[in-house]
KEPA-687846 format. One record per residue (C-alpha): residue number from 1; residue in three letters; x, y, z. Coordinates in Angstrom, 3 decimals, always signed. Example, Ala and Ser with C-alpha at 12.3 -4.5 7.8 and 13.67 -1.06 7.14 Angstrom:
2
   num   residu          x          y          z
     1      ALA    +12.300     -4.500     +7.800
     2      SER    +13.670     -1.060     +7.140
//
This chain:
375
   num   residu          x          y          z
     1      MET    -85.877    -12.806    +48.444
     2      GLY    -85.104    -16.028    +50.327
     3      ASP    -81.897    -17.425    +51.738
     4      PHE    -78.514    -16.447    +50.358
     5      VAL    -76.938    -19.868    +49.819
     6      PHE    -73.193    -20.101    +49.259
     7      SER    -72.104    -23.702    +48.682
     8      MET    -68.663    -24.065    +50.230
     9      ASP    -67.866    -27.225    +48.255
    10      ALA    -68.469    -27.646    +44.529
    11      HIS    -66.420    -29.469    +41.921
    12      VAL    -65.492    -28.906    +38.336
    13      ILE    -64.886    -31.738    +35.880
    14      GLU    -61.884    -30.632    +33.890
    15      PRO    -61.628    -31.203    +30.118
    16      LYS    -60.167    -34.654    +29.461
    17      THR    -57.472    -33.150    +27.255
    18      LEU    -56.444    -30.362    +29.644
    19      PHE    -53.062    -31.760    +30.661
    20      ALA    -52.299    -33.483    +27.358
    21      GLU    -52.794    -30.213    +25.502
    22      ARG    -50.958    -27.904    +27.889
    23      LEU    -48.055    -29.936    +29.294
    24      PRO    -44.617    -29.415    +27.711
    25      GLN    -43.879    -31.918    +24.957
    26      ALA    -41.460    -33.896    +27.144
    27      MET    -44.179    -34.430    +29.792
    28      LYS    -47.297    -35.010    +27.674
    29      ASP    -47.350    -38.787    +28.053
    30      ARG    -46.853    -38.531    +31.832
    31      GLY    -49.780    -36.275    +32.640
    32      PRO    -53.009    -37.312    +34.432
    33      ARG    -55.432    -39.406    +32.387
    34      THR    -58.185    -41.986    +32.919
    35      GLU    -58.554    -45.488    +31.567
    36      LYS    -61.612    -47.762    +31.730
    37      LYS    -60.726    -51.421    +32.225
    38      ASP    -62.479    -54.479    +33.657
    39      GLY    -65.292    -52.475    +35.218
    40      PHE    -62.953    -49.979    +36.860
    41      LEU    -62.000    -46.413    +36.099
    42      ASN    -58.235    -46.168    +36.565
    43      ILE    -56.677    -42.781    +37.226
    44      ILE    -53.152    -42.739    +35.842
    45      CYS    -50.415    -40.185    +36.377
    46      ASP    -46.747    -40.448    +35.492
    47      ASN    -47.585    -43.842    +33.966
    48      LYS    -48.773    -45.237    +37.317
    49      ILE    -52.277    -46.130    +38.479
    50      VAL    -52.741    -43.830    +41.466
    51      HIS    -56.417    -44.596    +42.112
    52      ARG    -59.176    -46.809    +40.765
    53      MET    -62.910    -46.919    +41.328
    54      ASN    -65.873    -49.016    +40.274
    55      MET    -67.694    -47.534    +37.320
    56      GLY    -71.329    -46.658    +37.910
    57      ASP    -73.839    -44.059    +36.877
    58      GLY    -72.699    -41.836    +39.748
    59      TYR    -75.882    -39.786    +39.725
    60      HIS    -78.735    -41.986    +41.039
    61      GLY    -80.624    -41.246    +37.813
    62      GLN    -80.450    -37.453    +38.227
    63      GLU    -78.335    -35.919    +35.486
    64      ARG    -75.967    -33.086    +36.384
    65      HIS    -75.513    -30.793    +33.402
    66      GLY    -72.966    -28.365    +34.719
    67      GLY    -70.030    -30.425    +35.895
    68      VAL    -68.243    -30.516    +32.554
    69      LEU    -66.966    -27.259    +31.085
    70      PRO    -66.078    -24.947    +29.299
    71      ASP    -69.699    -23.758    +28.904
    72      LEU    -70.842    -22.394    +32.281
    73      ASN    -74.519    -21.953    +31.337
    74      PRO    -75.571    -25.546    +32.175
    75      ARG    -73.924    -25.190    +35.587
    76      LEU    -75.608    -21.857    +36.207
    77      LYS    -78.926    -23.446    +35.192
    78      ASP    -78.454    -26.236    +37.749
    79      MET    -77.600    -23.638    +40.406
    80      ALA    -80.788    -21.720    +39.601
    81      GLN    -82.836    -24.925    +39.870
    82      ASP    -81.234    -25.838    +43.197
    83      GLY    -81.293    -22.382    +44.801
    84      ILE    -77.499    -21.983    +44.970
    85      ASP    -76.221    -18.406    +44.674
    86      ALA    -72.457    -18.969    +44.827
    87      GLU    -69.878    -21.759    +44.969
    88      VAL    -66.289    -22.358    +46.012
    89      ILE    -64.779    -24.497    +43.244
    90      TYR    -62.516    -27.510    +43.862
    91      PRO    -60.916    -29.859    +41.301
    92      THR    -61.679    -33.406    +40.250
    93      ALA    -58.862    -34.733    +38.043
    94      GLY    -57.019    -31.543    +38.926
    95      GLY    -56.356    -32.989    +42.366
    96      VAL    -54.481    -35.985    +40.938
    97      PRO    -51.120    -34.138    +40.739
    98      TYR    -50.948    -34.313    +44.549
    99      LEU    -50.218    -38.027    +44.082
   100      VAL    -47.293    -37.371    +41.716
   101      GLU    -43.857    -37.919    +43.205
   102      ASP    -41.831    -35.938    +40.636
   103      PRO    -41.820    -32.281    +41.831
   104      GLU    -41.294    -30.921    +38.327
   105      LEU    -44.270    -32.784    +36.848
   106      LYS    -46.395    -31.973    +39.895
   107      LEU    -45.704    -28.247    +39.572
   108      ALA    -46.382    -28.250    +35.821
   109      CYS    -49.778    -29.948    +36.300
   110      VAL    -50.720    -27.684    +39.198
   111      GLN    -49.918    -24.543    +37.228
   112      ILE    -51.884    -25.792    +34.221
   113      TYR    -54.924    -26.400    +36.410
   114      ASN    -54.581    -23.055    +38.208
   115      ASP    -54.322    -21.119    +34.935
   116      TRP    -57.276    -22.943    +33.370
   117      CYS    -59.550    -22.757    +36.421
   118      LEU    -59.198    -19.012    +36.857
   119      GLU    -59.684    -18.440    +33.116
   120      THR    -62.919    -20.406    +33.326
   121      PHE    -64.554    -18.910    +36.423
   122      LYS    -63.128    -15.383    +36.621
   123      PRO    -65.964    -13.830    +34.536
   124      HIS    -68.392    -14.492    +37.436
   125      PRO    -66.597    -13.242    +40.590
   126      ASN    -69.787    -13.033    +42.670
   127      ARG    -70.958    -16.540    +41.738
   128      PHE    -67.745    -18.553    +41.785
   129      VAL    -64.597    -18.636    +43.922
   130      PRO    -62.079    -20.958    +42.193
   131      THR    -59.460    -22.582    +44.417
   132      ALA    -55.774    -22.695    +43.505
   133      LEU    -53.757    -25.875    +44.076
   134      LEU    -50.468    -25.603    +45.974
   135      PRO    -47.835    -28.315    +45.396
   136      LEU    -46.219    -29.611    +48.580
   137      ALA    -43.357    -32.082    +48.916
   138      PRO    -40.258    -32.332    +51.137
   139      GLY    -37.693    -29.794    +50.061
   140      THR    -40.108    -27.904    +47.791
   141      VAL    -41.907    -25.598    +50.205
   142      ALA    -40.400    -22.609    +48.411
   143      GLN    -42.063    -23.884    +45.234
   144      ALA    -45.468    -23.837    +46.924
   145      VAL    -44.803    -20.358    +48.289
   146      ALA    -43.929    -19.083    +44.813
   147      GLU    -47.063    -20.646    +43.334
   148      LEU    -49.260    -19.074    +46.013
   149      GLU    -47.671    -15.684    +45.348
   150      ARG    -48.309    -16.158    +41.621
   151      CYS    -51.932    -17.114    +42.237
   152      VAL    -52.518    -14.141    +44.536
   153      LYS    -51.308    -11.828    +41.766
   154      MET    -53.637    -13.596    +39.325
   155      GLY    -56.610    -12.831    +41.565
   156      TYR    -57.258    -16.075    +43.457
   157      ARG    -59.121    -15.840    +46.765
   158      SER    -58.814    -19.496    +47.837
   159      ALA    -56.014    -22.075    +47.914
   160      LEU    -55.814    -25.818    +48.589
   161      VAL    -53.180    -27.994    +50.244
   162      PRO    -53.422    -31.817    +50.451
   163      CYS    -55.102    -33.359    +53.477
   164      VAL    -52.411    -36.051    +53.514
   165      LEU    -48.887    -34.715    +53.106
   166      PRO    -46.065    -36.643    +51.444
   167      GLU    -43.807    -38.434    +53.897
   168      GLY    -41.329    -36.007    +55.397
   169      LEU    -43.741    -33.092    +55.899
   170      LYS    -46.129    -32.414    +58.799
   171      TYR    -48.679    -29.707    +59.444
   172      ASN    -47.387    -29.175    +62.982
   173      SER    -43.937    -28.292    +61.615
   174      ALA    -42.522    -24.769    +61.327
   175      GLU    -41.097    -25.777    +57.943
   176      LEU    -44.353    -24.634    +56.342
   177      ASP    -44.346    -21.217    +58.042
   178      PRO    -43.256    -19.329    +54.871
   179      LEU    -46.408    -20.584    +53.139
   180      TRP    -48.690    -19.564    +55.997
   181      ALA    -47.023    -16.151    +56.111
   182      VAL    -47.925    -15.452    +52.471
   183      ALA    -51.494    -16.723    +52.943
   184      GLN    -51.972    -14.572    +56.047
   185      GLU    -50.561    -11.460    +54.397
   186      ALA    -52.752    -11.935    +51.324
   187      GLY    -55.870    -12.871    +53.320
   188      ILE    -56.199    -16.177    +51.439
   189      PRO    -58.027    -18.967    +53.332
   190      ILE    -56.280    -22.331    +53.013
   191      SER    -58.450    -25.408    +52.397
   192      TRP    -57.977    -29.078    +53.263
   193      HIS    -60.324    -31.112    +51.038
   194      VAL    -60.713    -34.771    +51.991
   195      GLY    -59.269    -37.304    +49.582
   196      THR    -56.352    -35.113    +48.516
   197      GLY    -52.793    -36.329    +48.832
   198      SER    -53.635    -40.036    +49.101
   199      SER    -55.971    -42.628    +47.662
   200      PRO    -59.326    -42.399    +49.482
   201      VAL    -59.571    -46.201    +49.543
   202      TYR    -58.770    -47.750    +52.928
   203      GLU    -61.042    -50.811    +52.775
   204      ARG    -62.194    -52.979    +49.860
   205      GLY    -63.911    -55.596    +52.018
   206      PRO    -67.451    -55.663    +53.467
   207      GLY    -68.784    -52.180    +54.155
   208      GLY    -65.940    -50.561    +52.240
   209      ALA    -68.065    -47.909    +50.525
   210      VAL    -69.223    -46.515    +53.876
   211      ILE    -65.986    -47.185    +55.762
   212      ASN    -63.911    -45.309    +53.189
   213      TYR    -66.172    -42.253    +53.157
   214      VAL    -66.100    -42.048    +56.957
   215      GLU    -62.380    -42.785    +57.201
   216      VAL    -61.306    -40.206    +54.630
   217      GLY    -62.651    -37.400    +56.836
   218      ASN    -60.187    -38.234    +59.591
   219      SER    -57.351    -36.618    +57.659
   220      ALA    -59.091    -33.238    +57.848
   221      GLN    -59.542    -33.597    +61.598
   222      ARG    -55.875    -34.474    +61.904
   223      ALA    -54.905    -31.326    +60.022
   224      VAL    -56.942    -29.202    +62.440
   225      PHE    -55.422    -30.503    +65.647
   226      GLN    -51.925    -30.391    +64.153
   227      MET    -52.344    -26.763    +63.076
   228      VAL    -53.887    -25.830    +66.441
   229      CYS    -51.804    -27.822    +68.914
   230      GLY    -48.566    -27.465    +66.967
   231      GLY    -48.812    -23.703    +67.382
   232      THR    -49.241    -22.688    +63.735
   233      LEU    -52.502    -20.814    +64.290
   234      ASP    -50.928    -19.143    +67.315
   235      ARG    -47.973    -17.918    +65.235
   236      PHE    -50.312    -16.777    +62.437
   237      PRO    -53.380    -15.338    +64.185
   238      ASN    -55.025    -14.143    +60.948
   239      LEU    -54.532    -17.359    +58.984
   240      GLN    -57.834    -19.040    +58.143
   241      MET    -58.096    -22.813    +57.555
   242      VAL    -61.080    -24.591    +56.018
   243      THR    -61.835    -28.327    +56.067
   244      VAL    -63.964    -29.484    +53.149
   245      GLU    -66.283    -32.489    +52.777
   246      ALA    -65.388    -33.859    +56.215
   247      GLY    -68.597    -32.756    +57.921
   248      ALA    -68.554    -30.518    +60.974
   249      SER    -70.179    -32.409    +63.852
   250      TRP    -66.803    -33.698    +65.050
   251      LEU    -65.591    -30.153    +65.656
   252      ALA    -67.282    -29.809    +69.049
   253      PHE    -65.763    -33.095    +70.214
   254      LEU    -62.339    -31.989    +69.025
   255      CYS    -62.609    -28.638    +70.826
   256      GLU    -63.508    -30.266    +74.136
   257      ARG    -60.969    -33.068    +73.748
   258      MET    -58.071    -30.717    +72.961
   259      ASP    -58.944    -28.435    +75.873
   260      GLU    -59.270    -31.382    +78.253
   261      VAL    -55.872    -32.811    +77.363
   262      TYR    -54.190    -29.401    +77.203
   263      ASN    -55.151    -28.843    +80.846
   264      ALA    -54.703    -32.384    +82.149
   265      HIS    -51.291    -32.940    +80.515
   266      GLN    -50.001    -29.389    +80.791
   267      PHE    -46.644    -30.569    +82.169
   268      TYR    -45.977    -32.341    +78.855
   269      VAL    -47.569    -29.824    +76.482
   270      LYS    -45.191    -28.114    +74.070
   271      PRO    -45.521    -25.536    +72.714
   272      LYS    -47.487    -23.556    +75.273
   273      LEU    -50.289    -21.733    +73.502
   274      SER    -51.492    -18.196    +74.115
   275      MET    -55.063    -19.440    +74.662
   276      MET    -57.008    -22.685    +74.843
   277      PRO    -57.087    -24.857    +71.690
   278      SER    -60.841    -24.394    +71.257
   279      GLU    -60.364    -20.633    +71.047
   280      PHE    -58.197    -21.027    +67.948
   281      VAL    -60.939    -23.124    +66.364
   282      LYS    -63.531    -20.447    +67.058
   283      ARG    -61.233    -17.795    +65.590
   284      GLN    -59.527    -19.481    +62.646
   285      VAL    -61.041    -22.850    +61.658
   286      SER    -64.065    -23.384    +59.398
   287      CYS    -65.729    -26.664    +58.400
   288      THR    -68.117    -27.394    +55.552
   289      PHE    -71.030    -29.779    +56.000
   290      GLN    -74.045    -31.032    +54.055
   291      PHE    -76.413    -33.136    +56.162
   292      ASP    -75.082    -32.618    +59.707
   293      ARG    -77.534    -31.455    +62.330
   294      ALA    -75.285    -32.169    +65.294
   295      CYS    -72.897    -29.358    +64.361
   296      ILE    -75.781    -26.866    +64.490
   297      LEU    -76.953    -28.278    +67.816
   298      SER    -73.430    -28.038    +69.282
   299      ARG    -72.712    -24.479    +68.172
   300      SER    -72.593    -23.395    +71.836
   301      VAL    -69.232    -25.227    +71.940
   302      THR    -67.769    -24.171    +68.582
   303      GLY    -69.550    -20.919    +67.907
   304      VAL    -71.406    -20.227    +64.654
   305      ARG    -68.478    -18.703    +62.753
   306      PRO    -66.803    -22.066    +61.862
   307      LEU    -69.945    -23.594    +60.292
   308      MET    -70.483    -23.347    +56.521
   309      TRP    -72.988    -25.321    +54.477
   310      ALA    -72.062    -27.036    +51.183
   311      ALA    -73.851    -28.910    +48.383
   312      ASP    -70.885    -30.904    +46.982
   313      TYR    -72.199    -30.519    +43.420
   314      PRO    -72.062    -32.553    +41.172
   315      HIS    -71.061    -35.563    +43.321
   316      LEU    -73.551    -38.338    +44.046
   317      GLU    -73.207    -37.787    +47.817
   318      GLY    -74.132    -34.138    +47.270
   319      THR    -77.517    -32.498    +47.724
   320      PHE    -78.446    -31.588    +44.116
   321      PRO    -81.246    -31.220    +43.074
   322      HIS    -82.785    -31.303    +46.567
   323      SER    -80.695    -28.654    +48.333
   324      LYS    -83.693    -26.595    +49.451
   325      LYS    -85.284    -29.662    +51.035
   326      VAL    -81.995    -30.666    +52.680
   327      ILE    -81.522    -27.170    +54.127
   328      ASP    -85.057    -27.181    +55.561
   329      GLY    -84.375    -30.589    +57.074
   330      ILE    -81.128    -29.750    +58.842
   331      PHE    -82.695    -26.737    +60.563
   332      ASP    -86.058    -28.355    +61.265
   333      GLY    -86.947    -28.188    +64.968
   334      ILE    -83.739    -26.373    +65.958
   335      GLU    -84.059    -23.059    +67.754
   336      ILE    -81.732    -20.726    +65.888
   337      SER    -81.792    -17.020    +65.137
   338      ALA    -82.269    -15.749    +61.587
   339      GLU    -78.804    -14.195    +61.807
   340      ASP    -77.120    -17.488    +62.722
   341      ARG    -78.990    -19.409    +60.035
   342      ALA    -77.982    -16.831    +57.423
   343      ALA    -74.364    -16.972    +58.568
   344      ILE    -74.216    -20.768    +58.206
   345      LEU    -75.908    -20.842    +54.793
   346      GLY    -73.805    -18.132    +53.203
   347      GLY    -72.791    -15.190    +55.360
   348      ASN    -69.716    -16.842    +56.864
   349      ALA    -68.475    -17.930    +53.429
   350      ALA    -69.145    -14.528    +51.851
   351      ARG    -67.119    -12.820    +54.577
   352      LEU    -64.268    -15.307    +54.272
   353      TYR    -64.016    -15.093    +50.480
   354      LYS    -64.945    -11.441    +50.034
   355      VAL    -68.104    -12.031    +48.018
   356      ASP    -70.665     -9.213    +47.778
   357      ILE    -73.934    -10.844    +48.873
   358      ALA    -76.178     -8.250    +47.236
   359      LYS    -74.382     -8.556    +43.886
   360      SER    -74.345    -12.330    +44.092
   361      LYS    -78.094    -12.486    +44.789
   362      ALA    -78.795    -10.028    +41.969
   363      ASP    -76.681    -12.032    +39.490
   364      SER    -78.352    -15.239    +40.650
   365      ALA    -81.853    -13.812    +40.271
   366      ALA    -81.094    -12.424    +36.808
   367      MET    -79.745    -15.775    +35.647
   368      ALA    -82.740    -17.648    +37.067
   369      ALA    -85.123    -15.271    +35.261
   370      LYS    -83.199    -15.798    +32.010
   371      PHE    -83.514    -19.572    +32.220
   372      ALA    -87.185    -19.365    +33.210
   373      ALA    -87.950    -17.168    +30.203
   374      ALA    -86.180    -19.583    +27.874
   375      ALA    -88.041    -22.626    +29.235
//
């Protein structure tokens, strides 16, 4: 039957009119939109340019059919071609509201995205796990808690908070404990996807394209050591956190570095934790990766449980349509058991998001046969 492959990072391209059509009349002209000008794609929200990027083909000549919805069949066809059985879904333009300062507009946009995303992907529960957005700003934690509670009732199994918080909030603060309490009680993993909460552009000079992609991952690392060393994962032992599109090879370094400093500077360490920092990582932190081999080689430090492979479809830095080749390459020459390989490629994600592997594989095979017959 082959590998069960659960991509822990996939994106949807929302309809261009999503916010314009669904926002209240008084907010329609303030919602997220794009504008092409002078060779740049400007992302505008609340009448401000919050991000801009050079326009290019974005696909290296390989067309992605399934990024734009509402029709899911082209996406399912691409998954069949690439050998992907299931995906966790993250936003594209839907992440822009994290850059909005007005809490009322931010909440309205977040709720519009959350309603639309679940409507779109709910018919395929064993193929897709849509991720709900949670709005966070100083003084509005209760708002995020209420939205998570609403999304849990709707049937969400995944939720996202911004990698970079607005000024005045920190992930090592107890102020966010009410949110973690709801997530823990509901068994909802919380994700930190790179590039959320701030512009991913740090450098426009020489080497900027590479520098920015490397730099943006640091925010996910920062979230991990704040949640671990600040005591949040100690207070909420069943809370699961997931870093997305930041790679995973840094995790071993972080485990050893935190343990080293926790011991060496123990006189200064507050709060005192119930176990070593690396133990919280092994128990409660997961990281997605695409091309990393070092994270597989260093699994004796982190354990296998935190490692989850991802394709990052339909982004140009993703693995489509060569995912099978990429997977063979990252494991090539590495001594690893069949059980550990299966866990990294899909088992860990299926456990975390409560996906039935047998049903997912059966749905995937049926869809692949349908497309093959129609070819």
